[in-house]
N, C-alpha and C positions, 0 to 999 in steps of 0.2 A: 505494499499499501505506499503510495506518496506523502512525501514528509508533511505536504502540504496539506491532503488530506486528513491524516492522522490528527493533524492541529488544529483543522476547524472540527472535526469529531471529539476531540479533547474539550474545546471552547462549548461546544454544545453539550456536552456530559455536563461542564460544571456550571453553565447556565441553570441546567434543568434542577442540577441537585441544589443550587442557591434558590431557586424559585421554589423548590418542595422546602427548603428550610425556611423561605419565609412564608409559606403558607403556614407550616408548623407553628412557627413563632406566634403569627397572628393567631393560630385557632389556641393555643398555648394561652394568648394573653386574653382572648375573649372567655376562654373559660376562666381564666383566674378573676379576672375582671366580674363575670356572672356570679362566680362563688365568690366573691368580696361584699356582692352589691346584693346576695341573697343572705350571706350571714348578717348584715346591718341591717338589712329589711325584717329579719327574724330577730334580730337583739332588739331592734324599734318595736317589734309587735309586743315583745317580751316585756319590755319598760312600759309602756302603754298599760298591757293588761296589769301588771303589779301597780302603778298608779291607779289603776280603777278597782283595785282590793283583792286580782285575781292572784290568789297561791297556786305552788305545784300541789299534787296530792298528797293529801295527808294519811299515813298507813298506820291506823290504831296500832298500837304493840301486840293487843290480847291477839290479834290476827296470828302473830308467827309464835307466840309463847304459848298459847293454849287451844288453837286449832289444829284438827286433822284430817286429811281427804276423807271423804266418805263417798262410795260410788251411788249412793241413794238420795242422800242430803245434800250433798255436795261437798259440806264441812260438820264437822262435828268438833265435840271437846275432846281433849284426849285426858284419856282417864287415867287420875291420881297427878295429874301435872298439879302444879304450885308456882305461885312467884311473886313478884311486885307489876304492879300495871299502873305504870306512871305514864301522865301527859302533862302540857304544860299549866291543866286546871287542878288536877287533883294527883295523888299518889294513895293508890290503894293495893291491899293483898289480896290474891285470889288463890281458893284451893277449887279444884274439882275432883269429886268423890270417884269411886270406884264405878257409878254408873255412868260417869260423863256429865254429871250436873254440879252446877255451881251450890252446894248445899253440903249438908251434914250426909251421913249415910241412913237411907231409908231401905227398908227391905220391900219387897214388893206385897209381903202378908201385911195385914194389919196386927198389930199387937194390942191388945184389953178392949179390941173392938173399938178403938179410937177413932173419930169422926177424920176424913181427910178431903184436903183440897190440895188440886192439883194446879199448878200454874203454868202456862204455855205463852211462848211471845218471844222478843229479839230484845234489844238492848235495854230498853226499858224495863221488862222483867227481868233481865240479868242482872239489873242494878251497875249499869255502866256510872261510875265514877264515886260510888259509895261503897263503903266497907259491908260485907256479906249480913251482920248483925243490924245495919243501917235500912234494910229493904224493907219495903212493906209487907212482905211475905213473910219475912220472922216477927215482924208486929203484929200480923196477923195470928200468927201460931201464938204467940203470948197470950192476946187478947181475948182471942175465942176458943180456947182450950183444944183446939183440935191440930192435928198433922197438916204443914201447909208444905208439900214439895215444892220447889222451884226449878221449871224445866226450861228455862228460857236461855236460848242462846243467839248472843250480839249476830245482827244482820237477818237473821231468818226472815222469811217472808210467811204469808199465811200458807202457801203450799208445803214449804218444809214443814212448817207447823202440826200440818194435817197428817201429812207423811210419819213425822216422827209420832205424834199420837197413836195412828193406827197400829205403828209397827212395835211401840214401846212403851207409851204414855198407858195404854189400856192395862197392863199388867198392873198398875199401881191401886186399881181398884177403887179410883176416889168417889167422893160423894158429890162434889163439884169440881169442875172444870172453869178456871178463868182462863181465857185468853185475850193477849194483850195485843192491841190491834195500834199501828202507827200509820201515818196518814203516806208515806212511802211504802209500803204493801200494795197498794192499787196497782202502780204502775211496775213494781218489782214482780209482780205474779206472772206479768206478760213476757217476762224478761228470762233469757235463760244462760245468761251472763251478767255481772254487776260488780260495779266496783273496778270495771276495767279488765279484772283478770281471774273471778273467781266463779266458776258454772256453778249451776244448781238445776234441781230438777222443774221442768215446766208442764202443766196441765191445759191441754186445750178441750172445748166442749164442741161435741158432736151430736147431734140428736137428743140433747138433753143430758149426753153423758159427759163425764171427767176421764180424758183419757190422759194418761201419763204418757210422756215425751223425755227425748234425752236422757234414758236409762241403759247401762250405767253411765252417769253424769263424766264427760270428757275431764281430763287433768288438763290445765294451761298449756299450750304448746309454746315453743319460743318464740314466737311472733308476739304470742301476747304478753310474755314476759320481758320483752324488750321494751314493749308501748306501755306496760307497767312501770319500768325505769325510768325511761324519759318523762311518764307523767309524773313521777316523785321529784323530777330534778328542775323541771321547766312550765312555769305557766301558761305558755302557750300550747304544748303538748298536752299538757291536761285541759285547758278550753278547747283544745279541737278533740280531744277525748270524746269530754264530757258531752259535748253539743252533737257529737254524733250518734251517741248512744241515746240522747235525751231525744232524737228524731226519730230511732229506730219505733218505738211504739205509737208514733204518727203514722209510718210505713206500713205497719203489720196492721193498725188498722183501718185504713184504706183498703187493705187488700180483705181484710176479714169483710169488708161491706161491699166490694165489688163480686167476692162469691158467694156470699151468705145464701143461705136456703130458705125458705119460709118458715120453717121452724126456727132458725136461728136470731130472723129479723124479729121474731115474735118476742122471742126471750130480750133480745136487745132495747127492745121498745118498752117492755114490762119492767126491768131493773135499771136502765141505763148502759149504754156501751161500756166504759170502763167499767160497770161494777156486777157485769153476768159473773163473770170468772169468780171473783171475790166471794161475790155471795154464795154461790156453788160451793167452793172450798168451805166456807162457814157453817154452811149448812150440813156438809158431810162429817164435819166436827159434831156438830149438835147432835147427827143422827148417831155417831159412834159412842157419843157420851150417854145419851139415852139410851140404847140399846145396853149399856151397862148399868142402868137404873141412878145413872148421874144428871145433875141438873148441868146447864151448862149457859155461861153469860160472859159478856164482851167490855172491855176497859179500854176505851179509845181515846186516841189522841191523835191531833192534825199533824204532828210534828214531820218537816220535811214532805206536803204533800204533793203528790207528783200524777195526778191522775192524766190520762193522756189526750181527754176527748172535753176537757173543758168544765167537768163537773164540779162542783164544791165538796168541802166536807160536809156542810149542812145537808147536801143532797144524799151524800152517803147514809147519815145519820136517819135521815127519814125513810131511805129505802131498807136500811136494817130494820128498823123498827116496823114498819109496813109488812116485811118479812117473817115477823115475831119474834125478833132477837130483843133479848134483855140486854140492855147498853146502857153502859155509864161513862159520858163523856165528862170526863173526871176533872181536864184544866176549864172548861164551863163554867164550873160551882162556884157558888160564891165563896170568897174565901180564899181562892187559888190565887197565889200571888207569883207571877212568875221572876219578878226581882230576887225575890225570896227562894223558891221554890224549882227554880232551874240551875244548875251550875253556869255560872258565870263562863260568857263565849265559846258554850257547849251545846245547851238546849236539853241535856238528861235531865232527870230529877234530880235535885240536891237532897241530904237527909230529911230538910222540913219537906221537901215534895213527898218523899217517901211516905213521912209519918200522915200527911195528908190524905194522900192514896188510901193508906191503910184505913183511916178513920170513915172514909165515903165507902170502901169495901166492906167494911164491918158494917156500917148501917144499913146497907140496900141488902146484903144477905139476911141480917137480923128482921129487916121490915116485911120481907118478902118469904120470910121462914125457908131458905133455899138448903138449908142443910137438914130437911124433914121432908119434902114433897117433891118426889119428881115431876117435870113434865111431860108429855108425850103429843109430838106434832109430826107432821107430813114431812118428808125428806127428797131431796133432786138424789139420783141413783150415781152412783161411781163405780168404778170397774179399770182394771189396771190393763 
């Protein structure tokens, strides 16, 4: 090959190489600018959300210290576990008995034919933020002279409470079952995943029947764990995740309306779209209680209300009362002072709140002679 042609080829090769380097350089510069601009945009959003009062996901320490995975319920207490439960608002001691309850040891069988009350519920029943001895259940036990077994588990929804009662709670042969209901149960009963990472069972209604889905409850995968980690360290991440999960009930509600049958439309119109599932779950619990000749009552609070369809807490109370439930709306009663009876910057009941709740439950039990005469009513069916 002539030297002149070789020189021209070499020049073209160098030019092409230079052109490639320039393009690569421009791409890297644009990529760097994109990364930097995205970083500052995210940082700006993080700062704005913090200024607006948003914070990263707070993870209650009791989840790591006292919970274990459960294939039916999602999570349950670790039997025999004990330790200190501390947050910025309080410091309490927790002991879980050998049957997985935050309570002293109780046998399934009664002793000396003593009257028995079984308490089922979430963190309000569990005694979030107070010592075991300060809970309404211990105060009731002392004032009524009966056994009061506290089976509350922080974070539970009505579906988990019903399943626990059906599988385990009935073994305690109670005279009275008290179900604690919190406002967030309405929306959470429609979800299979809550608090970003925790899976739970979920029921659907088909032709008037409760059908259990999502069993066994899945464990969190690596993606969920990563999202959970980011939510704990970033207000923006938590904001995005929270809004995503808040929109899920609306999406599901739309699908239910689009695919509902005549019978399900009738159910929805009779009890309210967002109440239908909850009322069915509560009615099943009442049915189970009365099959054991036990009475059933509900203690309700509107804490963290999350109805997906716009109904109010008052609408729920009206629906429950129309369905024949005995409901104690404890925080609306004269004398309840949120400034004193809620833990500051938390929302759960303080020691004074538990004292107030114990007194009102005692009055209701005595006025209605609930430890003497069981009720009998019709129910909504359930099968697995």
